[in-house]
CHARMM internal coordinates of N, CA and C (Angstrom, degrees):
IC EDIT
DIST 1 N 1 CA 1.4558
DIST 1 CA 1 C 1.5261
ANGL 1 N 1 CA 1 C 108.65
DIST 1 C 2 N 1.2964
ANGL 1 CA 1 C 2 N 117.47
DIHE 1 N 1 CA 1 C 2 N 134.44
DIST 2 N 2 CA 1.4568
ANGL 1 C 2 N 2 CA 120.79
DIHE 1 CA 1 C 2 N 2 CA -177.04
DIST 2 CA 2 C 1.5222
ANGL 2 N 2 CA 2 C 110.80
DIHE 1 C 2 N 2 CA 2 C -81.27
DIST 2 C 3 N 1.3035
ANGL 2 CA 2 C 3 N 113.34
DIHE 2 N 2 CA 2 C 3 N 151.29
DIST 3 N 3 CA 1.4585
ANGL 2 C 3 N 3 CA 120.85
DIHE 2 CA 2 C 3 N 3 CA -179.20
DIST 3 CA 3 C 1.5200
ANGL 3 N 3 CA 3 C 109.35
DIHE 2 C 3 N 3 CA 3 C -84.52
DIST 3 C 4 N 1.3239
ANGL 3 CA 3 C 4 N 116.46
DIHE 3 N 3 CA 3 C 4 N 144.23
DIST 4 N 4 CA 1.4578
ANGL 3 C 4 N 4 CA 121.15
DIHE 3 CA 3 C 4 N 4 CA 180.00
DIST 4 CA 4 C 1.5259
ANGL 4 N 4 CA 4 C 110.23
DIHE 3 C 4 N 4 CA 4 C -68.84
DIST 4 C 5 N 1.3036
ANGL 4 CA 4 C 5 N 115.53
DIHE 4 N 4 CA 4 C 5 N 150.57
DIST 5 N 5 CA 1.4618
ANGL 4 C 5 N 5 CA 121.60
DIHE 4 CA 4 C 5 N 5 CA 178.68
DIST 5 CA 5 C 1.5210
ANGL 5 N 5 CA 5 C 108.60
DIHE 4 C 5 N 5 CA 5 C -91.08
DIST 5 C 6 N 1.3415
ANGL 5 CA 5 C 6 N 116.08
DIHE 5 N 5 CA 5 C 6 N 102.17
DIST 6 N 6 CA 1.4624
ANGL 5 C 6 N 6 CA 122.10
DIHE 5 CA 5 C 6 N 6 CA 178.84
DIST 6 CA 6 C 1.5184
ANGL 6 N 6 CA 6 C 108.70
DIHE 5 C 6 N 6 CA 6 C -136.17
DIST 6 C 7 N 1.3338
ANGL 6 CA 6 C 7 N 115.98
DIHE 6 N 6 CA 6 C 7 N 149.41
DIST 7 N 7 CA 1.4632
ANGL 6 C 7 N 7 CA 121.25
DIHE 6 CA 6 C 7 N 7 CA 177.64
DIST 7 CA 7 C 1.5236
ANGL 7 N 7 CA 7 C 108.61
DIHE 6 C 7 N 7 CA 7 C -79.86
DIST 7 C 8 N 1.3378
ANGL 7 CA 7 C 8 N 118.06
DIHE 7 N 7 CA 7 C 8 N 121.17
DIST 8 N 8 CA 1.4690
ANGL 7 C 8 N 8 CA 120.73
DIHE 7 CA 7 C 8 N 8 CA -177.65
DIST 8 CA 8 C 1.5226
ANGL 8 N 8 CA 8 C 112.47
DIHE 7 C 8 N 8 CA 8 C -73.36
DIST 8 C 9 N 1.3208
ANGL 8 CA 8 C 9 N 115.12
DIHE 8 N 8 CA 8 C 9 N 157.81
DIST 9 N 9 CA 1.4611
ANGL 8 C 9 N 9 CA 120.46
DIHE 8 CA 8 C 9 N 9 CA 176.56
DIST 9 CA 9 C 1.5253
ANGL 9 N 9 CA 9 C 110.59
DIHE 8 C 9 N 9 CA 9 C -80.06
DIST 9 C 10 N 1.3388
ANGL 9 CA 9 C 10 N 117.97
DIHE 9 N 9 CA 9 C 10 N -30.43
DIST 10 N 10 CA 1.4637
ANGL 9 C 10 N 10 CA 123.06
DIHE 9 CA 9 C 10 N 10 CA -178.70
DIST 10 CA 10 C 1.5229
ANGL 10 N 10 CA 10 C 110.04
DIHE 9 C 10 N 10 CA 10 C -110.82
DIST 10 C 11 N 1.3127
ANGL 10 CA 10 C 11 N 117.16
DIHE 10 N 10 CA 10 C 11 N 148.56
DIST 11 N 11 CA 1.4496
ANGL 10 C 11 N 11 CA 121.74
DIHE 10 CA 10 C 11 N 11 CA 176.15
DIST 11 CA 11 C 1.5114
ANGL 11 N 11 CA 11 C 114.70
DIHE 10 C 11 N 11 CA 11 C 86.34
DIST 11 C 12 N 1.3122
ANGL 11 CA 11 C 12 N 116.27
DIHE 11 N 11 CA 11 C 12 N 10.22
DIST 12 N 12 CA 1.4626
ANGL 11 C 12 N 12 CA 119.25
DIHE 11 CA 11 C 12 N 12 CA 179.80
DIST 12 CA 12 C 1.5222
ANGL 12 N 12 CA 12 C 109.96
DIHE 11 C 12 N 12 CA 12 C -97.19
DIST 12 C 13 N 1.3383
ANGL 12 CA 12 C 13 N 115.59
DIHE 12 N 12 CA 12 C 13 N 156.67
DIST 13 N 13 CA 1.4599
ANGL 12 C 13 N 13 CA 120.47
DIHE 12 CA 12 C 13 N 13 CA 177.24
DIST 13 CA 13 C 1.5220
ANGL 13 N 13 CA 13 C 109.66
DIHE 12 C 13 N 13 CA 13 C -106.83
DIST 13 C 14 N 1.3254
ANGL 13 CA 13 C 14 N 117.45
DIHE 13 N 13 CA 13 C 14 N -54.88
DIST 14 N 14 CA 1.4631
ANGL 13 C 14 N 14 CA 120.51
DIHE 13 CA 13 C 14 N 14 CA 179.44
DIST 14 CA 14 C 1.5236
ANGL 14 N 14 CA 14 C 109.00
DIHE 13 C 14 N 14 CA 14 C -107.86
DIST 14 C 15 N 1.3167
ANGL 14 CA 14 C 15 N 117.08
DIHE 14 N 14 CA 14 C 15 N -72.40
DIST 15 N 15 CA 1.4590
ANGL 14 C 15 N 15 CA 120.22
DIHE 14 CA 14 C 15 N 15 CA -177.68
DIST 15 CA 15 C 1.5229
ANGL 15 N 15 CA 15 C 113.01
DIHE 14 C 15 N 15 CA 15 C -120.61
DIST 15 C 16 N 1.3180
ANGL 15 CA 15 C 16 N 117.82
DIHE 15 N 15 CA 15 C 16 N -7.42
DIST 16 N 16 CA 1.4527
ANGL 15 C 16 N 16 CA 121.06
DIHE 15 CA 15 C 16 N 16 CA 179.19
DIST 16 CA 16 C 1.5093
ANGL 16 N 16 CA 16 C 114.38
DIHE 15 C 16 N 16 CA 16 C 90.65
DIST 16 C 17 N 1.3215
ANGL 16 CA 16 C 17 N 118.05
DIHE 16 N 16 CA 16 C 17 N 8.94
DIST 17 N 17 CA 1.4635
ANGL 16 C 17 N 17 CA 121.35
DIHE 16 CA 16 C 17 N 17 CA -178.80
DIST 17 CA 17 C 1.5214
ANGL 17 N 17 CA 17 C 110.40
DIHE 16 C 17 N 17 CA 17 C -65.12
DIST 17 C 18 N 1.3170
ANGL 17 CA 17 C 18 N 117.46
DIHE 17 N 17 CA 17 C 18 N -48.70
DIST 18 N 18 CA 1.4668
ANGL 17 C 18 N 18 CA 120.87
DIHE 17 CA 17 C 18 N 18 CA -178.79
DIST 18 CA 18 C 1.5281
ANGL 18 N 18 CA 18 C 111.14
DIHE 17 C 18 N 18 CA 18 C -66.08
DIST 18 C 19 N 1.3168
ANGL 18 CA 18 C 19 N 117.15
DIHE 18 N 18 CA 18 C 19 N -38.18
DIST 19 N 19 CA 1.4655
ANGL 18 C 19 N 19 CA 121.11
DIHE 18 CA 18 C 19 N 19 CA 177.35
DIST 19 CA 19 C 1.5254
ANGL 19 N 19 CA 19 C 110.35
DIHE 18 C 19 N 19 CA 19 C -63.78
DIST 19 C 20 N 1.3138
ANGL 19 CA 19 C 20 N 117.08
DIHE 19 N 19 CA 19 C 20 N -40.36
DIST 20 N 20 CA 1.4629
ANGL 19 C 20 N 20 CA 120.99
DIHE 19 CA 19 C 20 N 20 CA 178.80
DIST 20 CA 20 C 1.5199
ANGL 20 N 20 CA 20 C 111.22
DIHE 19 C 20 N 20 CA 20 C -65.44
DIST 20 C 21 N 1.3241
ANGL 20 CA 20 C 21 N 117.40
DIHE 20 N 20 CA 20 C 21 N -45.16
DIST 21 N 21 CA 1.4632
ANGL 20 C 21 N 21 CA 120.75
DIHE 20 CA 20 C 21 N 21 CA -179.99
DIST 21 CA 21 C 1.5216
ANGL 21 N 21 CA 21 C 111.60
DIHE 20 C 21 N 21 CA 21 C -66.14
DIST 21 C 22 N 1.3259
ANGL 21 CA 21 C 22 N 116.67
DIHE 21 N 21 CA 21 C 22 N -42.35
DIST 22 N 22 CA 1.4555
ANGL 21 C 22 N 22 CA 119.93
DIHE 21 CA 21 C 22 N 22 CA 178.17
DIST 22 CA 22 C 1.5094
ANGL 22 N 22 CA 22 C 112.83
DIHE 21 C 22 N 22 CA 22 C -62.60
DIST 22 C 23 N 1.3194
ANGL 22 CA 22 C 23 N 116.36
DIHE 22 N 22 CA 22 C 23 N -43.61
DIST 23 N 23 CA 1.4602
ANGL 22 C 23 N 23 CA 121.42
DIHE 22 CA 22 C 23 N 23 CA 179.93
DIST 23 CA 23 C 1.5230
ANGL 23 N 23 CA 23 C 111.30
DIHE 22 C 23 N 23 CA 23 C -66.81
DIST 23 C 24 N 1.3080
ANGL 23 CA 23 C 24 N 116.85
DIHE 23 N 23 CA 23 C 24 N -41.93
DIST 24 N 24 CA 1.4690
ANGL 23 C 24 N 24 CA 121.82
DIHE 23 CA 23 C 24 N 24 CA -177.52
DIST 24 CA 24 C 1.5213
ANGL 24 N 24 CA 24 C 112.21
DIHE 23 C 24 N 24 CA 24 C -66.07
DIST 24 C 25 N 1.3404
ANGL 24 CA 24 C 25 N 117.28
DIHE 24 N 24 CA 24 C 25 N -41.83
DIST 25 N 25 CA 1.4550
ANGL 24 C 25 N 25 CA 120.90
DIHE 24 CA 24 C 25 N 25 CA -175.29
DIST 25 CA 25 C 1.5202
ANGL 25 N 25 CA 25 C 113.82
DIHE 24 C 25 N 25 CA 25 C -100.57
DIST 25 C 26 N 1.3319
ANGL 25 CA 25 C 26 N 117.58
DIHE 25 N 25 CA 25 C 26 N 3.88
DIST 26 N 26 CA 1.4550
ANGL 25 C 26 N 26 CA 121.46
DIHE 25 CA 25 C 26 N 26 CA 176.08
DIST 26 CA 26 C 1.5195
ANGL 26 N 26 CA 26 C 113.66
DIHE 25 C 26 N 26 CA 26 C 69.53
DIST 26 C 27 N 1.3251
ANGL 26 CA 26 C 27 N 116.26
DIHE 26 N 26 CA 26 C 27 N 33.28
DIST 27 N 27 CA 1.4538
ANGL 26 C 27 N 27 CA 122.53
DIHE 26 CA 26 C 27 N 27 CA -179.85
DIST 27 CA 27 C 1.5221
ANGL 27 N 27 CA 27 C 107.93
DIHE 26 C 27 N 27 CA 27 C -113.86
DIST 27 C 28 N 1.3166
ANGL 27 CA 27 C 28 N 116.43
DIHE 27 N 27 CA 27 C 28 N 151.47
DIST 28 N 28 CA 1.4587
ANGL 27 C 28 N 28 CA 120.69
DIHE 27 CA 27 C 28 N 28 CA 177.32
DIST 28 CA 28 C 1.5250
ANGL 28 N 28 CA 28 C 110.36
DIHE 27 C 28 N 28 CA 28 C -59.46
DIST 28 C 29 N 1.3132
ANGL 28 CA 28 C 29 N 116.10
DIHE 28 N 28 CA 28 C 29 N 135.72
DIST 29 N 29 CA 1.4593
ANGL 28 C 29 N 29 CA 120.82
DIHE 28 CA 28 C 29 N 29 CA 178.05
DIST 29 CA 29 C 1.5251
ANGL 29 N 29 CA 29 C 110.71
DIHE 28 C 29 N 29 CA 29 C -60.70
DIST 29 C 30 N 1.3330
ANGL 29 CA 29 C 30 N 116.03
DIHE 29 N 29 CA 29 C 30 N -34.62
DIST 30 N 30 CA 1.4605
ANGL 29 C 30 N 30 CA 120.19
DIHE 29 CA 29 C 30 N 30 CA 177.63
DIST 30 CA 30 C 1.5313
ANGL 30 N 30 CA 30 C 111.24
DIHE 29 C 30 N 30 CA 30 C -59.81
DIST 30 C 31 N 1.3257
ANGL 30 CA 30 C 31 N 116.92
DIHE 30 N 30 CA 30 C 31 N -42.93
DIST 31 N 31 CA 1.4693
ANGL 30 C 31 N 31 CA 120.06
DIHE 30 CA 30 C 31 N 31 CA 179.81
DIST 31 CA 31 C 1.5259
ANGL 31 N 31 CA 31 C 111.70
DIHE 30 C 31 N 31 CA 31 C -65.56
DIST 31 C 32 N 1.3171
ANGL 31 CA 31 C 32 N 116.88
DIHE 31 N 31 CA 31 C 32 N -37.74
DIST 32 N 32 CA 1.4647
ANGL 31 C 32 N 32 CA 120.27
DIHE 31 CA 31 C 32 N 32 CA 178.04
DIST 32 CA 32 C 1.5281
ANGL 32 N 32 CA 32 C 109.62
DIHE 31 C 32 N 32 CA 32 C -65.57
DIST 32 C 33 N 1.3251
ANGL 32 CA 32 C 33 N 116.45
DIHE 32 N 32 CA 32 C 33 N -43.99
DIST 33 N 33 CA 1.4683
ANGL 32 C 33 N 33 CA 120.20
DIHE 32 CA 32 C 33 N 33 CA 178.44
DIST 33 CA 33 C 1.5263
ANGL 33 N 33 CA 33 C 111.06
DIHE 32 C 33 N 33 CA 33 C -63.33
DIST 33 C 34 N 1.3209
ANGL 33 CA 33 C 34 N 116.46
DIHE 33 N 33 CA 33 C 34 N -40.94
DIST 34 N 34 CA 1.4572
ANGL 33 C 34 N 34 CA 120.82
DIHE 33 CA 33 C 34 N 34 CA 177.50
DIST 34 CA 34 C 1.5239
ANGL 34 N 34 CA 34 C 110.85
DIHE 33 C 34 N 34 CA 34 C -61.38
DIST 34 C 35 N 1.3252
ANGL 34 CA 34 C 35 N 116.32
DIHE 34 N 34 CA 34 C 35 N -40.99
DIST 35 N 35 CA 1.4635
ANGL 34 C 35 N 35 CA 120.59
DIHE 34 CA 34 C 35 N 35 CA 176.80
DIST 35 CA 35 C 1.5175
ANGL 35 N 35 CA 35 C 111.89
DIHE 34 C 35 N 35 CA 35 C -61.04
DIST 35 C 36 N 1.3223
ANGL 35 CA 35 C 36 N 117.22
DIHE 35 N 35 CA 35 C 36 N -42.03
DIST 36 N 36 CA 1.4664
ANGL 35 C 36 N 36 CA 120.22
DIHE 35 CA 35 C 36 N 36 CA 178.57
DIST 36 CA 36 C 1.5251
ANGL 36 N 36 CA 36 C 111.29
DIHE 35 C 36 N 36 CA 36 C -66.27
DIST 36 C 37 N 1.3278
ANGL 36 CA 36 C 37 N 117.59
DIHE 36 N 36 CA 36 C 37 N -35.40
DIST 37 N 37 CA 1.4637
ANGL 36 C 37 N 37 CA 120.30
DIHE 36 CA 36 C 37 N 37 CA 177.50
DIST 37 CA 37 C 1.5284
ANGL 37 N 37 CA 37 C 109.70
DIHE 36 C 37 N 37 CA 37 C -65.80
DIST 37 C 38 N 1.3231
ANGL 37 CA 37 C 38 N 117.07
DIHE 37 N 37 CA 37 C 38 N -44.33
DIST 38 N 38 CA 1.4670
ANGL 37 C 38 N 38 CA 120.57
DIHE 37 CA 37 C 38 N 38 CA 179.64
DIST 38 CA 38 C 1.5189
ANGL 38 N 38 CA 38 C 110.60
DIHE 37 C 38 N 38 CA 38 C -63.32
DIST 38 C 39 N 1.3305
ANGL 38 CA 38 C 39 N 116.72
DIHE 38 N 38 CA 38 C 39 N -46.70
DIST 39 N 39 CA 1.4670
ANGL 38 C 39 N 39 CA 119.46
DIHE 38 CA 38 C 39 N 39 CA 177.85
DIST 39 CA 39 C 1.5314
ANGL 39 N 39 CA 39 C 111.12
DIHE 38 C 39 N 39 CA 39 C -67.05
DIST 39 C 40 N 1.3132
ANGL 39 CA 39 C 40 N 117.23
DIHE 39 N 39 CA 39 C 40 N -28.99
DIST 40 N 40 CA 1.4627
ANGL 39 C 40 N 40 CA 120.89
DIHE 39 CA 39 C 40 N 40 CA 176.53
DIST 40 CA 40 C 1.5126
ANGL 40 N 40 CA 40 C 111.51
DIHE 39 C 40 N 40 CA 40 C -65.23
DIST 40 C 41 N 1.3147
ANGL 40 CA 40 C 41 N 116.02
DIHE 40 N 40 CA 40 C 41 N -37.59
DIST 41 N 41 CA 1.4613
ANGL 40 C 41 N 41 CA 119.85
DIHE 40 CA 40 C 41 N 41 CA 176.93
DIST 41 CA 41 C 1.5274
ANGL 41 N 41 CA 41 C 111.18
DIHE 40 C 41 N 41 CA 41 C -66.47
DIST 41 C 42 N 1.3381
ANGL 41 CA 41 C 42 N 116.21
DIHE 41 N 41 CA 41 C 42 N -28.41
DIST 42 N 42 CA 1.4583
ANGL 41 C 42 N 42 CA 120.99
DIHE 41 CA 41 C 42 N 42 CA 177.71
DIST 42 CA 42 C 1.5286
ANGL 42 N 42 CA 42 C 111.44
DIHE 41 C 42 N 42 CA 42 C -81.11
DIST 42 C 43 N 1.3441
ANGL 42 CA 42 C 43 N 116.99
DIHE 42 N 42 CA 42 C 43 N -13.26
DIST 43 N 43 CA 1.4551
ANGL 42 C 43 N 43 CA 120.38
DIHE 42 CA 42 C 43 N 43 CA 175.19
DIST 43 CA 43 C 1.5116
ANGL 43 N 43 CA 43 C 116.29
DIHE 42 C 43 N 43 CA 43 C 103.21
DIST 43 C 44 N 1.3356
ANGL 43 CA 43 C 44 N 118.39
DIHE 43 N 43 CA 43 C 44 N -0.77
DIST 44 N 44 CA 1.4610
ANGL 43 C 44 N 44 CA 119.22
DIHE 43 CA 43 C 44 N 44 CA -178.10
DIST 44 CA 44 C 1.5230
ANGL 44 N 44 CA 44 C 113.30
DIHE 43 C 44 N 44 CA 44 C -113.74
DIST 44 C 45 N 1.3137
ANGL 44 CA 44 C 45 N 117.44
DIHE 44 N 44 CA 44 C 45 N -14.87
DIST 45 N 45 CA 1.4627
ANGL 44 C 45 N 45 CA 121.21
DIHE 44 CA 44 C 45 N 45 CA -175.90
DIST 45 CA 45 C 1.5117
ANGL 45 N 45 CA 45 C 113.63
DIHE 44 C 45 N 45 CA 45 C -61.50
DIST 45 C 46 N 1.3198
ANGL 45 CA 45 C 46 N 116.57
DIHE 45 N 45 CA 45 C 46 N -40.87
DIST 46 N 46 CA 1.4659
ANGL 45 C 46 N 46 CA 119.97
DIHE 45 CA 45 C 46 N 46 CA -178.42
DIST 46 CA 46 C 1.5190
ANGL 46 N 46 CA 46 C 111.81
DIHE 45 C 46 N 46 CA 46 C -64.72
DIST 46 C 47 N 1.3163
ANGL 46 CA 46 C 47 N 116.39
DIHE 46 N 46 CA 46 C 47 N -42.33
DIST 47 N 47 CA 1.4719
ANGL 46 C 47 N 47 CA 119.95
DIHE 46 CA 46 C 47 N 47 CA -179.28
DIST 47 CA 47 C 1.5213
ANGL 47 N 47 CA 47 C 111.58
DIHE 46 C 47 N 47 CA 47 C -66.43
DIST 47 C 48 N 1.3240
ANGL 47 CA 47 C 48 N 116.51
DIHE 47 N 47 CA 47 C 48 N -41.80
DIST 48 N 48 CA 1.4651
ANGL 47 C 48 N 48 CA 120.51
DIHE 47 CA 47 C 48 N 48 CA 178.54
DIST 48 CA 48 C 1.5212
ANGL 48 N 48 CA 48 C 109.91
DIHE 47 C 48 N 48 CA 48 C -65.14
DIST 48 C 49 N 1.3311
ANGL 48 CA 48 C 49 N 117.75
DIHE 48 N 48 CA 48 C 49 N -42.76
DIST 49 N 49 CA 1.4542
ANGL 48 C 49 N 49 CA 121.66
DIHE 48 CA 48 C 49 N 49 CA 179.92
DIST 49 CA 49 C 1.5266
ANGL 49 N 49 CA 49 C 111.02
DIHE 48 C 49 N 49 CA 49 C -60.65
DIST 49 C 50 N 1.3243
ANGL 49 CA 49 C 50 N 117.06
DIHE 49 N 49 CA 49 C 50 N -46.38
DIST 50 N 50 CA 1.4648
ANGL 49 C 50 N 50 CA 121.26
DIHE 49 CA 49 C 50 N 50 CA 179.90
DIST 50 CA 50 C 1.5262
ANGL 50 N 50 CA 50 C 110.71
DIHE 49 C 50 N 50 CA 50 C -63.90
DIST 50 C 51 N 1.3183
ANGL 50 CA 50 C 51 N 117.11
DIHE 50 N 50 CA 50 C 51 N -41.42
DIST 51 N 51 CA 1.4689
ANGL 50 C 51 N 51 CA 120.32
DIHE 50 CA 50 C 51 N 51 CA 178.60
DIST 51 CA 51 C 1.5246
ANGL 51 N 51 CA 51 C 110.60
DIHE 50 C 51 N 51 CA 51 C -63.12
DIST 51 C 52 N 1.3320
ANGL 51 CA 51 C 52 N 117.63
DIHE 51 N 51 CA 51 C 52 N -43.44
DIST 52 N 52 CA 1.4667
ANGL 51 C 52 N 52 CA 120.33
DIHE 51 CA 51 C 52 N 52 CA 178.64
DIST 52 CA 52 C 1.5172
ANGL 52 N 52 CA 52 C 111.47
DIHE 51 C 52 N 52 CA 52 C -68.18
DIST 52 C 53 N 1.3304
ANGL 52 CA 52 C 53 N 117.55
DIHE 52 N 52 CA 52 C 53 N -33.07
DIST 53 N 53 CA 1.4630
ANGL 52 C 53 N 53 CA 121.89
DIHE 52 CA 52 C 53 N 53 CA 177.09
DIST 53 CA 53 C 1.5282
ANGL 53 N 53 CA 53 C 109.44
DIHE 52 C 53 N 53 CA 53 C -60.10
DIST 53 C 54 N 1.2993
ANGL 53 CA 53 C 54 N 116.67
DIHE 53 N 53 CA 53 C 54 N -39.25
DIST 54 N 54 CA 1.4606
ANGL 53 C 54 N 54 CA 121.49
DIHE 53 CA 53 C 54 N 54 CA -179.64
DIST 54 CA 54 C 1.5296
ANGL 54 N 54 CA 54 C 111.44
DIHE 53 C 54 N 54 CA 54 C -75.10
DIST 54 C 55 N 1.3249
ANGL 54 CA 54 C 55 N 116.78
DIHE 54 N 54 CA 54 C 55 N -39.29
DIST 55 N 55 CA 1.4667
ANGL 54 C 55 N 55 CA 121.81
DIHE 54 CA 54 C 55 N 55 CA -172.19
DIST 55 CA 55 C 1.5309
ANGL 55 N 55 CA 55 C 113.15
DIHE 54 C 55 N 55 CA 55 C -81.38
DIST 55 C 56 N 1.3238
ANGL 55 CA 55 C 56 N 118.19
DIHE 55 N 55 CA 55 C 56 N -41.10
DIST 56 N 56 CA 1.4757
ANGL 55 C 56 N 56 CA 121.14
DIHE 55 CA 55 C 56 N 56 CA -175.77
DIST 56 CA 56 C 1.5283
ANGL 56 N 56 CA 56 C 109.38
DIHE 55 C 56 N 56 CA 56 C -77.55
DIST 56 C 57 N 1.3231
ANGL 56 CA 56 C 57 N 117.67
DIHE 56 N 56 CA 56 C 57 N 123.56
DIST 57 N 57 CA 1.4778
ANGL 56 C 57 N 57 CA 120.42
DIHE 56 CA 56 C 57 N 57 CA -178.70
DIST 57 CA 57 C 1.5259
ANGL 57 N 57 CA 57 C 111.67
DIHE 56 C 57 N 57 CA 57 C -74.08
DIST 57 C 58 N 1.3267
ANGL 57 CA 57 C 58 N 115.97
DIHE 57 N 57 CA 57 C 58 N 157.83
DIST 58 N 58 CA 1.4595
ANGL 57 C 58 N 58 CA 122.32
DIHE 57 CA 57 C 58 N 58 CA 175.60
DIST 58 CA 58 C 1.5224
ANGL 58 N 58 CA 58 C 109.43
DIHE 57 C 58 N 58 CA 58 C -74.74
DIST 58 C 59 N 1.3326
ANGL 58 CA 58 C 59 N 115.24
DIHE 58 N 58 CA 58 C 59 N 151.68
DIST 59 N 59 CA 1.4458
ANGL 58 C 59 N 59 CA 121.54
DIHE 58 CA 58 C 59 N 59 CA 173.71
DIST 59 CA 59 C 1.5241
ANGL 59 N 59 CA 59 C 108.86
DIHE 58 C 59 N 59 CA 59 C -69.35
DIST 59 C 60 N 1.3091
ANGL 59 CA 59 C 60 N 117.51
DIHE 59 N 59 CA 59 C 60 N 139.85
DIST 60 N 60 CA 1.4759
ANGL 59 C 60 N 60 CA 120.54
DIHE 59 CA 59 C 60 N 60 CA 179.95
DIST 60 CA 60 C 1.4950
ANGL 60 N 60 CA 60 C 111.73
DIHE 59 C 60 N 60 CA 60 C -80.17
END
COOR INIT
IC SEED 1 N 1 CA 1 C
IC BUILD
């Protein structure tokens, strides 16, 4: 059974988007953050991060 995509209360740096994606897909949070930095340099990472910040619910 797959785990729900929620932003955790612990282990987050800004909004918990990278922590949520890393936890959900079983990838290191560092690698997810690195991916966002690389995409941010290309100009799309910030927009995707903000959109996911809005869409992914907080952990209860």
